[in-house]
C-alpha positions as CSV (number, residue, x, y, z in Angstrom):
1,M,281.9,183.9,379.7
2,T,285.5,183.5,378.5
3,D,287.1,180.7,376.6
4,F,289.0,179.6,379.8
5,L,285.8,179.3,381.7
6,N,284.1,177.4,378.8
7,D,287.1,175.1,378.6
8,L,287.0,174.4,382.3
9,I,283.3,173.5,382.0
10,D,284.1,171.1,379.1
11,L,286.9,169.5,381.1
12,L,284.6,168.7,384.0
13,G,282.1,167.0,381.7
14,A,278.4,166.5,382.4
15,G,277.2,168.9,385.1
16,G,280.5,170.7,385.0
17,E,279.0,174.2,385.1
18,E,277.1,173.4,388.3
19,A,280.4,172.1,389.9
20,I,282.1,175.5,389.4
21,F,281.7,177.8,392.4
22,P,280.9,181.5,391.8
23,C,284.4,182.5,392.9
24,I,286.0,180.1,390.6
25,A,283.9,181.2,387.7
26,D,284.7,184.8,388.4
27,L,288.5,184.1,388.4
28,A,288.4,181.8,385.4
29,A,286.4,184.3,383.4
30,G,288.5,187.4,384.1
31,G,291.2,186.9,386.6
32,V,291.9,189.4,389.4
33,Q,290.0,192.7,389.0
34,P,292.3,195.6,390.0
35,S,289.3,197.8,390.5
36,R,288.4,195.7,393.5
37,F,291.7,196.7,395.3
38,P,291.7,200.5,395.5
39,P,294.8,201.9,397.3
40,P,296.0,201.2,399.9
41,D,294.5,197.7,399.6
42,C,296.9,195.0,398.5
43,P,296.0,192.9,395.4
44,P,296.9,189.2,395.4
45,L,300.0,187.9,393.7
46,R,299.9,185.5,390.8
47,Y,301.0,182.4,392.8
48,E,298.1,182.9,395.2
49,V,295.5,182.8,392.4
50,T,297.3,179.8,390.8
51,Q,297.4,177.9,394.1
52,Y,293.8,178.7,394.8
53,L,292.6,177.4,391.4
54,A,294.9,174.3,391.6
55,S,293.5,173.3,395.0
56,W,290.0,173.6,393.7
57,C,290.9,171.5,390.6
58,R,292.3,168.8,392.8
59,E,289.2,168.8,394.9
60,T,286.9,168.5,391.9
61,G,288.8,165.4,390.8
62,L,290.5,166.8,387.7
63,P,293.7,164.8,387.0
64,Q,296.9,166.6,387.7
65,D,298.0,166.7,384.0
66,V,294.6,168.2,383.0
67,C,294.7,170.8,385.7
68,R,298.3,171.7,384.8
69,S,297.6,172.1,381.1
70,W,294.5,174.3,381.6
71,L,296.0,176.4,384.4
72,T,299.3,177.0,382.6
73,D,297.6,178.5,379.6
74,Y,295.3,180.5,381.9
75,A,298.2,181.9,384.0
76,V,300.1,183.0,380.9
77,A,297.1,184.6,379.3
78,I,295.1,186.0,382.3
79,L,297.5,186.4,385.2
80,R,300.5,187.9,383.4
81,P,299.4,191.5,384.0
82,I,299.8,190.9,387.8
83,S,303.2,189.3,387.4
84,R,306.7,190.5,386.5
85,S,307.7,187.1,385.2
86,T,308.1,186.1,381.6
87,P,305.7,183.7,380.0
88,A,308.3,181.0,380.2
89,A,308.8,181.6,383.9
90,I,305.1,181.7,384.5
91,R,304.7,178.3,382.8
92,H,307.5,176.8,384.9
93,S,306.1,178.3,388.1
94,T,302.5,177.1,387.4
95,K,303.7,173.6,386.8
96,S,305.6,173.6,390.0
97,I,302.6,175.0,392.0
98,V,300.2,172.4,390.6
99,Q,302.7,169.6,391.4
100,Y,303.0,171.0,395.0
101,V,299.2,171.2,395.5
102,Y,298.5,167.7,394.2
103,R,301.4,166.1,396.1
104,S,300.7,167.9,399.4
105,E,296.9,167.4,398.9
106,L,296.5,171.1,399.8
107,P,292.8,171.6,400.8
108,F,290.6,174.1,399.0
109,A,289.4,176.9,401.3
110,C,287.1,179.3,399.5
111,G,287.2,182.1,402.0
112,R,283.6,182.8,401.3
113,E,282.6,186.5,400.9
114,G,286.0,187.5,402.5
115,N,288.1,185.6,399.9
116,R,291.5,187.0,399.2
117,F,290.7,187.7,395.6
118,R,287.4,189.6,396.3
119,A,285.9,187.2,393.8
120,R,282.1,186.8,393.5
121,C,280.5,184.8,396.3
122,D,277.0,183.5,396.7
123,A,275.4,182.2,399.9
124,A,273.7,179.5,397.9
125,C,277.1,178.1,396.8
126,P,277.8,174.5,398.3
127,A,281.1,175.7,399.6
128,F,279.4,178.5,401.6
129,S,278.0,175.9,404.1
130,R,281.4,174.4,404.9
131,P,283.1,175.0,408.2
132,A,285.2,178.2,408.2
133,P,288.9,177.7,407.4
134,E,289.8,178.3,411.0
135,A,287.7,175.4,412.1
136,M,289.2,173.1,409.4
137,A,292.8,173.9,410.3
138,P,293.0,174.9,414.0
139,G,296.0,177.2,414.9
140,V,296.7,178.2,411.3
141,M,296.1,181.9,410.5
142,T,294.2,182.4,407.3
143,R,293.7,186.2,407.2
144,P,296.5,187.8,405.3
145,L,298.6,190.2,407.3
146,A,298.7,193.9,406.4
147,C,300.4,194.8,403.2
148,Q,302.8,197.2,404.8
149,P,305.8,195.5,406.4
150,A,306.1,195.6,410.1
151,A,309.6,197.0,410.0
152,P,310.5,200.2,408.1
153,L,312.3,199.7,404.9
154,Q,315.9,200.8,404.8
155,P,317.0,203.1,402.0
156,V,317.5,201.0,398.8
157,K,317.8,201.7,395.2
158,R,314.4,202.6,393.8
159,I,314.6,199.9,391.2
160,Y,314.6,197.2,394.0
161,R,312.2,198.8,396.4
162,E,308.9,197.7,394.8
163,Q,310.2,194.1,394.3
164,F,311.3,193.9,397.9
165,E,308.0,195.2,399.2
166,N,306.2,192.6,397.1
167,A,308.5,189.9,398.5
168,L,307.7,191.0,402.0
169,Q,304.0,190.8,401.2
170,L,304.4,187.3,399.9
171,I,306.4,186.3,403.0
172,C,303.8,187.7,405.4
173,R,300.9,186.0,403.7
174,E,302.7,182.6,403.7
175,L,303.8,182.9,407.3
176,A,300.2,183.6,408.2
177,K,299.2,180.3,406.5
178,G,302.0,178.4,408.3
179,T,304.1,177.8,405.2
180,P,307.6,176.5,406.0
181,A,310.5,178.8,405.1
182,A,311.9,176.5,402.4
183,R,308.6,176.6,400.6
184,I,308.4,180.4,400.9
185,L,311.9,180.5,399.4
186,T,310.7,178.5,396.4
187,L,307.8,180.9,395.9
188,L,310.0,183.9,396.0
189,H,312.2,182.4,393.3
190,E,309.2,181.4,391.2
191,E,307.8,184.9,391.4
192,G,311.2,186.4,390.4
193,L,311.3,188.6,393.5
194,K,314.6,189.9,394.8
195,T,316.0,191.0,398.1
196,R,316.4,194.6,399.3
197,T,319.7,194.7,397.3
198,G,318.3,193.1,394.2
199,R,319.9,189.7,394.8
200,E,318.4,186.2,394.7
201,W,316.8,185.1,397.9
202,R,318.7,182.6,400.1
203,L,317.4,180.8,403.1
204,G,319.6,182.7,405.5
205,T,318.5,186.0,404.1
206,L,314.9,185.0,404.3
207,R,315.2,184.0,407.9
208,L,316.9,187.3,408.7
209,E,314.0,189.3,407.2
210,I,311.5,187.2,409.0
211,L,313.2,188.0,412.3
212,K,313.1,191.7,411.4
213,L,309.3,191.5,410.7
214,G,308.8,190.5,414.4
215,P,306.9,187.7,416.3
216,A,303.5,188.6,414.8
217,A,304.6,187.9,411.3
218,R,306.3,184.7,412.3
219,C,303.2,183.3,413.9
220,G,302.3,179.9,412.4
221,L,305.6,179.5,410.5
222,A,306.1,175.9,411.8
223,P,303.8,173.5,413.5
224,A,304.3,172.8,417.2
225,G,307.3,170.6,417.8
226,Q,309.1,171.7,414.7
227,T,311.9,174.1,414.5
228,D,312.0,176.2,411.3
229,L,313.7,179.3,412.5
230,P,317.0,179.5,414.4
231,D,316.8,180.7,418.0
232,S,319.3,183.4,417.4
233,K,319.7,186.0,414.7
234,P,321.4,184.3,411.7
235,A,324.1,185.9,409.7
236,L,323.6,186.9,406.1
237,P,324.8,184.2,403.8
């Protein structure tokens, strides 16, 4: 049991250890385990782990400032190996994610044995008996799209290729959840990911890449009645 898991138990107070689900304990103790994602499987990105833990903290009743303090130290110490960001950037990003989760009251969806992080799961866990995420949020896709982008990558400098592929993975996963383009743009900036030419992402560029990914990737981008994408192909900014 690591210091971060022990600290989390202490923060929860009496009965805190019983309140921690197996998946949370697994992530708090050791973060994402790369061995659980053999190629070509796609490991999660740092922001996904952060958002998952923050939504659980909110559900358990931990105050936002307490969650932010614990999760910021955790992200820098445990999640840095799966991130390209500096410790300072990770701290800033974590604070932003915690604020977003608490303000939007983002619900915690454990994912059960099929959780995105392949974290430990137990059928005896209280969360296991909850309705499946699809039942809690009709019409919102929760299964991540395939790691490989739907459209073939154009030739780019090798130094940018991996970052651009990571950016596409993030975009696809967030589209599948129904995340608005503006929020996806913020996540791209927080993760320090660049475009295919190594530039900072802009909303017009993001929308263009979404159109290139095709209708399947855009499914769930905006709730019914909202317009988040232009009807026609936008020009690069």
